[in-house]
C-alpha positions as CSV (number, residue, x, y, z in Angstrom):
1,M,-76.2,-22.3,142.4
2,S,-79.7,-23.3,143.4
3,R,-82.8,-21.5,142.1
4,V,-86.3,-22.0,140.8
5,D,-86.0,-21.8,137.0
6,P,-88.2,-18.9,135.6
7,T,-88.5,-20.6,132.2
8,G,-90.7,-23.4,133.7
9,V,-88.1,-26.2,133.4
10,H,-88.5,-28.5,136.5
11,C,-88.0,-32.1,137.6
12,K,-91.0,-34.3,136.9
13,E,-90.6,-36.1,140.2
14,H,-90.0,-33.0,142.3
15,P,-91.6,-30.1,140.5
16,D,-91.1,-27.7,143.5
17,A,-87.4,-28.6,144.1
18,P,-84.9,-25.8,143.2
19,L,-82.5,-26.6,140.3
20,V,-78.8,-26.6,140.6
21,E,-76.9,-25.1,137.6
22,D,-73.6,-26.7,136.7
23,Y,-72.0,-23.9,134.5
24,R,-69.0,-26.0,133.5
25,A,-71.2,-28.8,132.0
26,G,-74.1,-26.5,131.1
27,D,-76.6,-28.7,132.9
28,Q,-79.6,-28.0,135.2
29,I,-79.9,-30.7,137.9
30,C,-82.7,-31.5,140.3
31,S,-81.4,-30.8,143.9
32,E,-83.6,-33.7,145.3
33,C,-82.8,-36.7,143.0
34,G,-79.9,-35.5,140.8
35,L,-81.8,-35.8,137.5
36,V,-80.5,-33.7,134.7
37,V,-83.6,-31.8,133.5
38,G,-81.9,-29.3,131.2
39,D,-78.7,-29.0,129.2
40,R,-76.9,-26.4,127.1
41,V,-77.4,-23.7,129.7
42,I,-75.9,-20.4,128.6
43,D,-73.4,-19.0,131.1
44,V,-74.5,-15.5,132.0
45,G,-71.6,-14.9,134.4
46,S,-68.6,-12.7,134.1
47,E,-66.4,-13.2,131.0
48,W,-63.3,-12.5,133.0
49,R,-61.7,-13.3,136.3
50,T,-61.2,-9.9,138.1
51,F,-58.7,-9.3,140.8
52,S,-58.7,-6.2,143.0
53,N,-55.0,-5.5,142.5
54,E,-55.3,-5.8,138.7
55,K,-58.4,-3.7,138.0
56,A,-56.6,-0.3,137.7
57,G,-59.9,1.6,137.8
58,T,-61.6,-0.4,135.0
59,D,-63.8,-3.5,135.2
60,P,-63.0,-6.0,132.4
61,S,-66.0,-8.2,133.3
62,R,-67.9,-6.4,130.5
63,V,-66.7,-5.9,127.0
64,G,-67.8,-3.6,124.2
65,G,-69.0,-0.1,124.2
66,P,-72.0,1.1,126.3
67,E,-75.3,1.2,124.5
68,N,-76.4,4.7,123.4
69,P,-80.2,5.1,123.4
70,L,-79.9,8.2,121.3
71,L,-78.7,6.2,118.3
72,N,-81.2,4.1,116.3
73,G,-78.9,1.0,116.3
74,S,-78.1,1.2,120.0
75,D,-74.5,0.7,119.1
76,L,-75.0,-3.0,118.3
77,T,-73.0,-2.7,115.1
78,T,-69.9,-4.4,113.8
79,I,-66.9,-2.3,113.0
80,I,-64.2,-3.7,110.8
81,G,-60.7,-2.9,112.0
82,G,-58.3,-1.2,109.6
83,G,-56.2,-3.6,107.6
84,R,-52.4,-3.6,107.8
85,G,-51.3,-6.4,105.5
86,D,-51.3,-6.7,101.7
87,A,-54.5,-8.8,101.8
88,A,-56.5,-5.8,103.1
89,F,-56.0,-3.8,99.9
90,D,-56.6,-4.4,96.2
91,E,-54.2,-3.8,93.4
92,F,-55.1,-0.1,93.3
93,G,-54.3,0.4,97.1
94,V,-58.0,0.8,98.0
95,A,-59.2,-0.9,101.3
96,K,-61.3,-4.0,100.5
97,Y,-63.4,-3.6,103.7
98,Q,-65.0,-0.4,104.5
99,N,-67.2,0.7,107.4
100,R,-69.2,3.4,105.7
101,R,-72.2,1.2,105.1
102,A,-72.1,-0.2,108.7
103,I,-73.5,3.1,110.1
104,S,-76.7,4.6,108.6
105,S,-76.5,8.2,107.4
106,A,-79.0,9.2,110.2
107,D,-76.8,7.8,112.9
108,R,-73.7,9.3,111.3
109,A,-75.3,12.7,111.4
110,L,-76.3,12.2,115.1
111,M,-72.8,11.1,116.0
112,N,-71.2,14.1,114.4
113,A,-73.7,16.4,116.1
114,F,-73.1,14.8,119.5
115,K,-69.3,15.2,119.0
116,E,-69.7,18.9,118.1
117,I,-71.9,19.5,121.2
118,N,-69.3,17.7,123.4
119,Q,-66.4,19.7,122.0
120,M,-68.3,23.1,122.4
121,A,-69.2,22.1,126.0
122,D,-65.6,21.2,126.8
123,R,-64.4,24.6,125.6
124,I,-66.6,26.5,128.0
125,N,-66.4,23.9,130.9
126,L,-70.0,22.8,130.9
127,P,-71.0,19.6,132.9
128,K,-72.2,16.3,131.4
129,T,-75.8,16.9,132.5
130,I,-76.0,19.9,130.1
131,V,-74.4,17.9,127.3
132,D,-76.9,15.0,127.8
133,R,-79.8,17.5,127.7
134,A,-78.5,19.1,124.5
135,N,-78.0,15.7,122.9
136,N,-81.6,14.8,123.7
137,L,-82.9,18.1,122.3
138,F,-80.9,17.5,119.1
139,K,-82.2,13.9,118.8
140,M,-85.9,15.2,119.1
141,V,-85.3,17.9,116.5
142,H,-83.5,15.4,114.1
143,D,-86.2,12.7,114.5
144,G,-89.0,15.3,114.0
145,K,-87.4,16.7,110.8
146,N,-88.6,20.1,111.9
147,L,-85.6,22.2,110.8
148,K,-85.0,21.0,107.3
149,G,-82.5,23.2,105.5
150,R,-80.7,24.3,108.6
151,S,-77.1,23.0,109.2
152,N,-76.6,20.4,112.0
153,D,-73.9,22.6,113.5
154,A,-76.3,25.5,113.9
155,I,-79.0,23.2,115.4
156,A,-76.4,21.7,117.8
157,S,-75.3,25.2,118.9
158,A,-78.9,26.2,119.6
159,C,-79.6,23.0,121.5
160,L,-76.6,23.7,123.7
161,Y,-77.8,27.2,124.4
162,I,-81.3,25.9,125.3
163,A,-79.9,23.2,127.5
164,C,-77.9,25.8,129.4
165,R,-81.0,27.9,129.9
166,Q,-83.1,24.9,131.0
167,E,-80.5,23.7,133.5
168,G,-80.3,27.1,135.1
169,V,-76.7,28.0,134.0
170,P,-77.4,30.2,131.0
171,R,-74.7,31.3,128.6
172,T,-74.9,34.3,126.3
173,F,-75.3,33.9,122.5
174,K,-71.8,35.4,122.2
175,E,-70.3,32.8,124.4
176,I,-71.9,29.9,122.4
177,C,-70.9,31.7,119.2
178,A,-67.3,31.9,120.4
179,V,-67.0,28.1,120.6
180,S,-69.1,27.4,117.5
181,K,-68.5,27.8,113.8
182,I,-71.9,29.4,113.3
183,S,-72.9,33.1,113.4
184,K,-74.8,34.5,116.3
185,K,-77.7,35.4,114.0
186,E,-78.1,31.8,112.7
187,I,-78.0,30.4,116.3
188,G,-80.7,32.8,117.3
189,R,-82.9,31.7,114.4
190,C,-82.5,28.0,115.2
191,F,-83.2,28.8,118.9
192,K,-86.6,30.2,118.1
193,L,-87.4,27.5,115.6
194,I,-86.5,24.7,118.1
195,L,-88.6,26.2,120.8
196,K,-91.6,26.4,118.4
197,A,-91.0,22.9,116.9
198,L,-90.7,21.1,120.3
199,D,-93.3,23.3,122.0
200,T,-91.0,23.9,124.9
201,S,-89.9,27.1,126.7
202,V,-87.0,28.5,128.7
203,E,-86.9,30.6,131.8
204,L,-86.4,34.3,131.4
205,I,-82.8,35.5,131.9
206,T,-82.2,37.6,135.0
207,T,-79.2,39.7,136.0
208,G,-78.4,37.2,138.8
209,D,-77.8,34.4,136.3
210,F,-74.5,35.9,135.2
211,M,-73.4,37.9,138.2
212,S,-71.3,35.2,140.1
213,R,-69.6,34.1,136.9
214,F,-68.7,37.6,135.7
215,C,-67.4,38.7,139.1
216,S,-65.4,35.5,139.5
217,N,-63.8,36.0,136.0
218,L,-63.0,39.6,137.0
219,G,-61.4,38.6,140.3
220,L,-63.8,40.7,142.4
221,P,-64.4,39.9,146.1
222,N,-67.6,38.5,147.5
223,S,-68.6,41.9,148.9
224,V,-68.6,43.5,145.5
225,Q,-70.5,40.6,144.0
226,K,-73.2,41.0,146.7
227,A,-73.4,44.7,146.1
228,A,-73.6,44.3,142.3
229,T,-76.4,41.7,142.6
230,A,-78.4,44.1,144.9
231,I,-77.8,47.1,142.6
232,A,-78.9,45.2,139.5
233,R,-82.0,43.8,141.3
234,A,-83.0,47.2,142.6
235,A,-82.5,48.8,139.2
236,V,-84.9,46.3,137.6
237,D,-87.4,46.6,140.5
238,L,-87.4,50.4,140.3
239,D,-87.7,50.3,136.5
240,I,-84.7,52.4,136.1
241,V,-83.3,50.5,133.1
242,P,-86.4,49.8,130.9
243,G,-85.7,47.8,127.7
244,R,-82.1,47.1,128.7
245,S,-80.8,43.5,128.4
246,P,-80.1,41.7,131.8
247,I,-76.4,41.2,130.7
248,S,-75.9,45.0,130.1
249,V,-77.6,45.8,133.4
250,A,-75.5,43.2,135.3
251,A,-72.3,44.7,133.7
252,A,-73.3,48.2,134.7
253,A,-74.1,47.1,138.2
254,I,-70.6,45.4,138.5
255,Y,-69.0,48.6,137.2
256,M,-70.8,50.8,139.8
257,A,-70.1,48.4,142.7
258,S,-66.4,48.0,141.7
259,Q,-65.9,51.8,141.4
260,A,-67.3,52.3,144.9
261,S,-65.0,49.5,146.3
262,E,-61.2,49.2,146.6
263,V,-61.0,46.7,143.7
264,K,-61.9,48.9,140.7
265,R,-62.5,47.5,137.2
266,S,-62.9,49.5,134.0
267,Q,-65.8,49.3,131.5
268,K,-63.5,47.7,129.0
269,E,-62.5,44.9,131.4
270,I,-66.1,44.2,132.3
271,G,-67.2,44.4,128.7
272,D,-64.6,41.9,127.6
273,V,-65.9,39.4,130.3
274,A,-69.6,40.1,129.8
275,G,-69.4,40.2,126.0
276,V,-71.0,43.7,125.7
277,A,-69.6,46.9,124.3
278,D,-68.3,49.7,126.5
279,V,-70.9,52.1,125.1
280,T,-73.7,49.7,126.2
281,I,-72.4,49.5,129.8
282,R,-72.0,53.3,129.8
283,Q,-75.6,53.9,128.7
284,S,-77.0,51.6,131.4
285,Y,-74.7,53.1,134.0
286,K,-75.9,56.7,133.1
287,L,-79.5,55.6,133.8
288,M,-78.5,54.1,137.2
289,Y,-76.1,56.8,138.4
290,P,-78.7,59.5,139.4
291,R,-80.3,57.0,141.8
292,A,-77.2,55.3,143.0
293,E,-78.0,56.0,146.7
294,E,-81.2,54.0,146.4
295,L,-79.4,51.1,144.6
296,F,-76.6,50.3,147.0
297,P,-77.3,48.0,149.9
298,K,-77.4,49.6,153.3
299,D,-74.5,47.6,154.7
300,F,-72.1,48.3,151.9
301,K,-68.7,49.7,153.0
302,F,-67.8,52.5,150.6
303,F,-64.1,53.0,149.7
304,T,-65.1,55.7,147.2
305,P,-68.2,57.8,148.2
306,I,-71.2,58.0,145.8
307,E,-70.4,61.6,145.1
308,Q,-67.0,60.7,143.8
309,L,-68.2,57.9,141.5
310,P,-67.6,58.5,137.7
311,L,-70.4,60.2,135.9
312,A,-70.2,57.8,133.0
């Protein structure tokens, strides 16, 4: 291969001539006169010969794990494999070579937290973009030492909650709590502390953030979802449900829309999916019912008239 060497090595007789690299001999040769101007060239080519019919989806031309910029050592560490023979253990049966000191305590804490975030995200089907954002948030909190005394699991859960909010696919505290080992109260505390420590913010939750997911989990048709979205938005705009959480308003709107449609769902069914109590849905519904005629979209096809909707 001919190229001009970037290191400044060149032929004295032909300084502008491109050099030819002989990878087998490790030499750099002048393309004009054949003079060997450099030896012991490092081969930066592929370590393996790859064939299309043998790849099986993986490329063996690179070996070793990928670098992880979130870890201080960038994964450039040596891990000693587990011994199997008698020479790997002393007379008491204890392994002679251990890896505990190969990874610093800081990196070990980060790796455990990343593993916990990944497992929680898998349980509620969150994409990798959210996992990556949560990992970055945890790394910033860990490096800043802002939440001393708080458990890493609680910080990891709060980071996942913030990542969901920032990526526009919010999850409720109850949903995060269900896949975590930490209480809802502790996750809430860490959430506030992280926002303050990192001087960041999250968008306010709206009823529309949960509507499509809740309706999908309840098996409701698209027409009911559109009606519920319009009902919830109108209820907030008309200030019919002051002080109510967006989740309870969304649940009450789904209940009202489903009761007016052919596919009805009970307050308990909706409460189980939304993570709110039946009483909470009932209270929001009672506020919305007197003005139901204003809340429904004009093009909604009623299966059950407004007058026959349940009072609570």
